[in-house]
C-alpha positions as CSV (number, residue, x, y, z in Angstrom):
1,M,-0.1,0.1,0.2
2,A,1.3,3.3,-1.2
3,A,2.6,5.7,1.8
4,L,0.0,8.7,2.6
5,Q,1.6,12.0,1.3
6,G,1.3,14.5,4.0
7,P,2.5,18.2,3.8
8,Q,6.4,19.1,3.3
9,Q,8.0,19.1,6.1
10,S,10.8,22.0,6.6
11,G,12.8,20.2,9.4
12,V,11.8,22.5,11.7
13,P,9.2,22.3,14.0
14,P,6.1,25.0,13.7
15,V,5.7,26.9,17.2
16,P,2.7,25.6,18.4
17,H,-0.5,28.3,19.4
18,R,-0.5,29.0,23.0
19,P,-3.9,29.5,24.2
20,Q,-1.8,32.5,27.0
21,D,-1.1,34.5,23.8
22,A,-4.5,36.1,23.8
23,L,-4.0,37.4,27.4
24,L,-1.3,39.5,25.8
25,Y,0.5,39.1,29.0
26,D,4.0,39.3,27.5
27,M,3.4,42.8,25.5
28,E,6.9,44.2,24.8
29,L,6.7,47.9,26.2
30,P,10.1,49.3,24.6
31,L,9.3,52.9,25.1
32,R,10.1,55.1,28.2
33,A,10.0,58.6,29.9
34,T,9.7,59.8,33.3
35,F,7.3,62.6,34.4
36,Y,6.3,64.6,37.5
37,P,2.8,65.1,38.3
38,L,2.2,67.4,41.3
39,G,6.4,66.9,41.5
40,F,6.5,63.3,41.9
41,A,8.4,60.9,39.7
42,V,6.4,58.6,37.4
43,D,7.7,56.7,35.0
44,V,5.1,56.2,32.0
45,L,6.2,52.6,29.6
46,T,4.3,51.9,26.2
47,N,4.6,50.3,23.0
48,D,3.2,53.5,21.0
49,P,4.9,57.0,20.8
50,A,1.8,58.8,21.0
51,V,0.8,57.4,24.6
52,L,4.4,59.8,25.6
53,L,3.4,62.6,23.4
54,A,0.0,62.6,25.7
55,A,2.1,62.2,28.9
56,Q,3.8,65.3,28.2
57,E,0.7,67.3,27.0
58,S,-0.9,66.6,30.6
59,F,2.0,66.3,32.9
60,G,5.3,68.3,31.4
61,H,5.1,71.5,33.2
62,R,6.1,70.0,36.2
63,R,9.8,69.1,37.7
64,L,10.8,66.8,40.4
65,R,10.0,68.5,44.0
66,H,8.9,65.7,46.4
67,G,11.4,62.8,45.5
68,N,11.1,59.1,43.4
69,T,8.0,57.5,43.6
70,A,8.5,54.9,42.2
71,L,5.0,54.5,40.6
72,Q,4.6,53.3,37.1
73,I,2.5,53.1,34.4
74,R,2.4,50.7,31.9
75,V,0.4,51.3,28.9
76,G,-0.1,48.5,26.1
77,V,-1.5,49.6,22.8
78,S,-2.9,47.2,20.0
79,A,-3.0,47.5,16.0
80,T,-6.9,46.9,16.3
81,G,-9.7,49.7,16.0
82,G,-10.9,52.3,13.7
83,D,-11.8,55.9,14.4
84,A,-14.7,55.7,16.1
85,C,-13.8,57.2,19.6
86,P,-14.6,54.4,22.4
87,P,-17.2,55.3,25.2
88,E,-16.2,56.8,28.2
89,P,-15.1,54.2,31.0
90,T,-17.0,53.1,33.7
91,R,-15.1,53.1,37.0
92,R,-15.7,50.5,39.9
93,E,-13.8,49.8,43.0
94,Y,-13.5,47.0,45.3
95,N,-11.4,48.0,48.4
96,H,-7.8,48.3,46.8
97,L,-9.0,47.0,43.3
98,Y,-10.0,49.7,41.0
99,S,-11.0,49.5,37.3
100,L,-11.6,51.3,34.1
101,T,-13.4,49.9,31.3
102,A,-14.8,51.8,28.2
103,D,-14.9,48.2,26.1
104,P,-13.1,45.0,25.6
105,Q,-10.5,46.6,24.2
106,N,-9.9,49.5,26.0
107,H,-9.5,49.2,30.0
108,A,-7.3,50.0,32.8
109,M,-6.6,47.6,36.2
110,L,-5.3,48.9,39.3
111,D,-4.1,47.6,42.5
112,L,-4.2,50.8,44.9
113,K,-2.2,48.9,47.5
114,T,0.4,47.9,46.1
115,C,0.6,51.2,43.0
116,T,0.6,48.1,40.5
117,S,-1.4,48.8,36.9
118,F,-1.8,48.2,33.1
119,V,-3.7,49.9,30.7
120,W,-5.0,48.2,27.6
121,L,-5.7,50.1,24.7
122,N,-6.0,49.8,20.6
123,R,-5.7,52.9,17.8
124,S,-9.3,54.4,18.7
125,A,-8.2,55.1,22.0
126,V,-5.2,56.3,21.3
127,S,-5.7,58.5,18.0
128,N,-7.4,60.7,20.3
129,S,-5.4,62.8,22.7
130,L,-7.8,64.3,25.0
131,Y,-10.0,60.9,25.2
132,L,-6.8,59.5,26.4
133,R,-5.4,62.0,29.2
134,Y,-8.6,62.5,30.5
135,N,-10.0,59.2,30.3
136,F,-7.1,57.2,31.2
137,L,-3.3,58.3,31.7
138,E,-4.5,61.4,34.3
139,K,-7.3,59.5,36.3
140,V,-4.6,56.2,36.4
141,V,-1.6,58.7,37.5
142,Y,-3.9,60.8,39.9
143,L,-5.6,57.5,41.1
144,L,-2.0,56.1,42.4
145,L,-0.7,59.0,43.5
146,G,-3.9,59.8,45.5
147,A,-3.6,55.9,46.8
148,S,0.1,56.4,47.8
149,V,1.4,60.0,48.4
150,V,-1.4,62.5,48.7
151,T,-4.7,62.8,49.8
152,D,-7.6,64.9,47.4
153,L,-9.4,67.9,48.4
154,H,-12.3,69.3,46.8
155,A,-11.1,72.8,47.5
156,A,-9.1,75.6,46.2
157,C,-6.2,77.2,47.4
158,V,-4.9,80.7,47.2
159,S,-2.1,82.4,49.9
160,K,-1.0,86.1,51.1
161,K,2.0,86.8,52.9
162,G,3.3,82.8,52.4
163,K,-0.4,81.8,54.6
164,G,-2.5,79.4,52.4
165,I,-6.5,79.2,52.6
166,L,-8.3,76.8,51.1
167,L,-11.8,77.4,49.4
168,C,-14.0,74.8,50.0
169,G,-17.5,73.8,49.6
170,E,-20.3,72.6,47.2
171,S,-20.2,72.6,44.1
172,G,-21.4,76.1,42.7
173,A,-20.3,77.5,45.2
174,G,-18.0,79.5,43.4
175,K,-14.2,78.0,44.6
176,S,-12.6,78.7,41.2
177,T,-14.1,82.0,40.5
178,L,-13.0,83.2,44.1
179,A,-9.5,81.9,43.6
180,Y,-9.0,83.5,40.4
181,A,-10.5,86.9,41.5
182,C,-7.7,86.6,44.2
183,A,-5.1,86.2,42.0
184,R,-6.4,89.0,39.9
185,A,-6.0,91.2,43.0
186,G,-2.5,90.3,44.1
187,W,-2.5,86.9,46.0
188,T,-0.7,83.5,45.3
189,Y,-2.8,81.1,43.0
190,T,-2.5,77.0,43.9
191,S,-5.0,75.6,42.5
192,D,-9.0,75.6,41.2
193,D,-11.1,73.6,42.6
194,T,-9.0,70.2,43.4
195,S,-6.2,70.4,45.8
196,Y,-4.2,67.5,47.2
197,L,-2.8,67.3,50.8
198,I,0.5,66.1,51.1
199,N,0.3,62.8,53.1
200,D,3.7,62.6,54.9
201,S,3.9,66.7,55.8
202,A,4.1,67.4,59.4
203,T,2.0,70.4,59.0
204,P,-0.9,70.6,56.4
205,R,0.4,71.2,53.2
206,V,-1.0,71.0,49.7
207,V,0.2,70.8,46.0
208,G,-2.3,71.9,43.0
209,H,-2.4,72.3,39.1
210,A,-1.0,76.4,39.6
211,H,-0.3,76.0,35.5
212,R,-4.3,76.5,34.6
213,I,-7.5,77.5,35.7
214,R,-10.6,76.1,34.9
215,F,-14.0,78.0,34.7
216,R,-17.3,77.5,34.2
217,P,-18.8,79.3,30.8
218,T,-20.5,81.8,33.1
219,A,-17.4,83.1,34.1
220,K,-17.1,84.8,31.0
221,D,-20.0,87.5,32.2
222,I,-18.0,88.2,35.2
223,F,-13.9,88.2,34.2
224,P,-14.0,90.3,30.6
225,E,-10.3,88.5,29.5
226,L,-11.8,85.4,29.2
227,A,-14.5,86.5,26.6
228,S,-12.2,85.0,23.5
229,Y,-11.6,81.5,24.8
230,E,-13.6,78.9,24.1
231,V,-15.2,75.8,25.9
232,T,-12.2,72.9,26.1
233,P,-13.4,69.9,24.8
234,R,-13.9,67.3,27.6
235,M,-15.7,63.6,27.7
236,E,-16.9,64.1,31.1
237,G,-18.1,67.2,33.9
238,K,-19.6,70.1,33.1
239,P,-18.3,72.5,30.3
240,S,-15.7,74.3,31.4
241,L,-13.0,76.9,30.2
242,E,-9.5,75.5,31.3
243,I,-6.8,78.3,30.5
244,P,-2.8,78.1,31.3
245,S,-2.4,80.6,34.3
246,S,0.2,82.4,32.3
247,E,-2.4,83.7,30.1
248,L,-4.0,85.0,32.6
249,P,-3.8,88.3,34.7
250,V,-2.3,86.3,37.7
251,H,0.2,87.9,39.9
252,S,2.0,84.7,41.0
253,T,1.6,80.9,41.6
254,A,3.2,78.5,43.6
255,V,2.6,74.7,43.2
256,E,3.0,74.0,47.0
257,A,1.1,75.9,49.8
258,G,0.9,75.9,53.4
259,I,-2.5,75.5,54.9
260,Y,-3.4,78.7,57.8
261,S,-7.1,79.0,57.1
262,I,-9.9,76.7,55.8
263,V,-13.1,79.0,54.2
264,Y,-16.1,77.0,53.1
265,L,-18.0,79.4,50.5
266,K,-21.7,79.9,50.6
267,R,-23.4,82.3,48.5
268,S,-25.9,84.7,49.9
269,R,-28.5,86.9,48.0
270,S,-27.3,89.7,50.5
271,P,-25.1,92.4,50.3
272,R,-23.7,91.5,53.3
273,T,-20.2,89.4,53.7
274,R,-20.1,87.4,57.3
275,L,-17.1,85.5,57.9
276,I,-18.2,82.9,60.5
277,P,-16.5,80.5,63.2
278,L,-16.6,77.2,62.9
279,P,-16.2,74.3,65.2
280,A,-12.8,72.2,65.6
281,G,-13.0,69.4,63.6
282,T,-15.4,70.5,60.7
283,A,-12.7,70.7,58.0
284,T,-11.9,66.9,58.5
285,E,-15.3,65.7,59.4
286,R,-16.8,67.1,55.8
287,T,-13.4,66.6,53.6
288,R,-14.1,62.6,55.0
289,N,-17.3,62.9,53.5
290,E,-16.5,63.8,50.4
291,L,-13.7,61.1,49.7
292,F,-14.2,59.4,47.2
293,S,-11.7,55.7,48.3
294,A,-13.1,52.9,49.4
295,G,-12.0,50.0,51.6
296,E,-8.0,50.5,53.3
297,I,-7.6,53.3,51.2
298,R,-10.0,55.1,52.3
299,A,-9.3,54.4,56.5
300,K,-6.1,55.7,55.4
301,H,-6.9,58.9,54.1
302,E,-9.3,59.7,56.7
303,K,-6.6,59.1,59.2
304,I,-4.6,61.3,57.7
305,L,-7.3,64.3,57.6
306,E,-6.9,64.8,61.0
307,I,-4.3,67.1,60.4
308,L,-7.0,69.6,59.6
309,S,-8.8,69.5,62.8
310,P,-7.1,72.0,64.4
311,V,-6.9,74.3,61.3
312,P,-9.4,77.4,61.9
313,T,-12.3,77.3,60.0
314,F,-14.9,79.7,58.8
315,E,-17.8,80.1,56.8
316,L,-17.6,83.0,54.4
317,Q,-21.5,84.1,53.3
318,Y,-21.1,86.4,50.3
319,S,-22.2,88.1,47.2
320,V,-19.9,90.1,45.9
321,L,-16.5,89.1,45.1
322,D,-14.7,92.4,46.1
323,Y,-16.4,91.9,49.8
324,A,-15.1,88.2,49.8
325,I,-11.7,89.3,48.9
326,Y,-11.6,91.7,51.6
327,E,-12.6,89.2,54.5
328,L,-10.5,86.7,53.3
329,D,-7.4,89.6,53.3
330,R,-8.5,90.5,56.9
331,L,-8.2,86.6,58.0
332,V,-4.6,86.4,56.4
333,Q,-3.9,89.6,58.8
334,K,-5.5,88.3,61.9
335,S,-3.7,84.6,61.4
C-alpha cells in the first residue's frame, strides 16, 4: 500500500499556538519616559509614542520636587480599532482594586494597595489625545498618587504673605471664581477646585495644578478677559474653560502652599458679607464625607485628614467678590 503523502516538512517544527498568547501578558513596552505630576516622579512605559506625547501634554509642565515615588504606569496599545472614539470608561472599585472599562479593548486595572497598574488600549483610544489623557492617563496617575502620597481635597487654594487658605464648598459655591479673583487682586494662586494634601507633611500642605485654571462658561460674564476663550472639549464633567494661568492676569503662582485657614463658601443673596467661625474638626469631618476612596485606602485617608482638625475654619457668606476678598485679607492679617 502506498504511503499517505502529507505536507512537506521543513525540518523546523512549527511553533505551537499557546492559549495564553491571547492574554497579551507578555506585550513588550520598549518606550519609556519619566514625568512629574504634582512634583512626584512617575515612569510611563508603552509601545506607542503617542502615549508619551499625550503624557507630555498632561504632565510636562512639572519637574521633580518631592523625590522618587517609584510609580510605573504601563500602557499597551494594540493595532486594532478604527476611527470611532470609545465610550467614557465605567469606573468600579472594590477595596483596593479599581477598574476603568470603556469596552473589551480599552480598559485599565489598578491595585491601589501595591500601586500596580496596566492599561490596555487600541488605536481608537490612542488616536484621540484628549480622550486618552482625561479618561486613562490622568485618571490612572492621579488614582495611584492619591493612593500613595497625596489625599484629594475638593478645594481651591490661594495664599498671601505665605499663608495658604483652602476655599471649600459644594459645587457652584464659587471656589474657582473666588480663587481667580484673589489671584487677579495680588494673591498667589495654587489650585482651582482640587487640591492635594501631602500625606507625609508634618503640617497641612497642599500641591495643586497652578499652571492652569478651570472656569464655568458663565465666568465670562464676570471676567471680560475670558471672552475670547472657547469651552475646552472634554469627555466628561461640566462644560468648562481650561486656560493656562500664564495667559491670565495672575500675579503669582505656587505649586505648593502651607494651609493656615480653611474657608467654606456659601453664596448669599444678601449684600452683607460675613465670616463665621466654625467648630474645630469641621474640616476633617466634611472632607471625610467627600472622599471618593474605599476600603483600606479610605481608612488611610480618613486618618490623614485629622491633620486639618486644628486649622481655623470659617464659613464665608458672600455675594460680591470684592467684599469676599476683603474678608479673606482680614483673615490673613489676623492669622
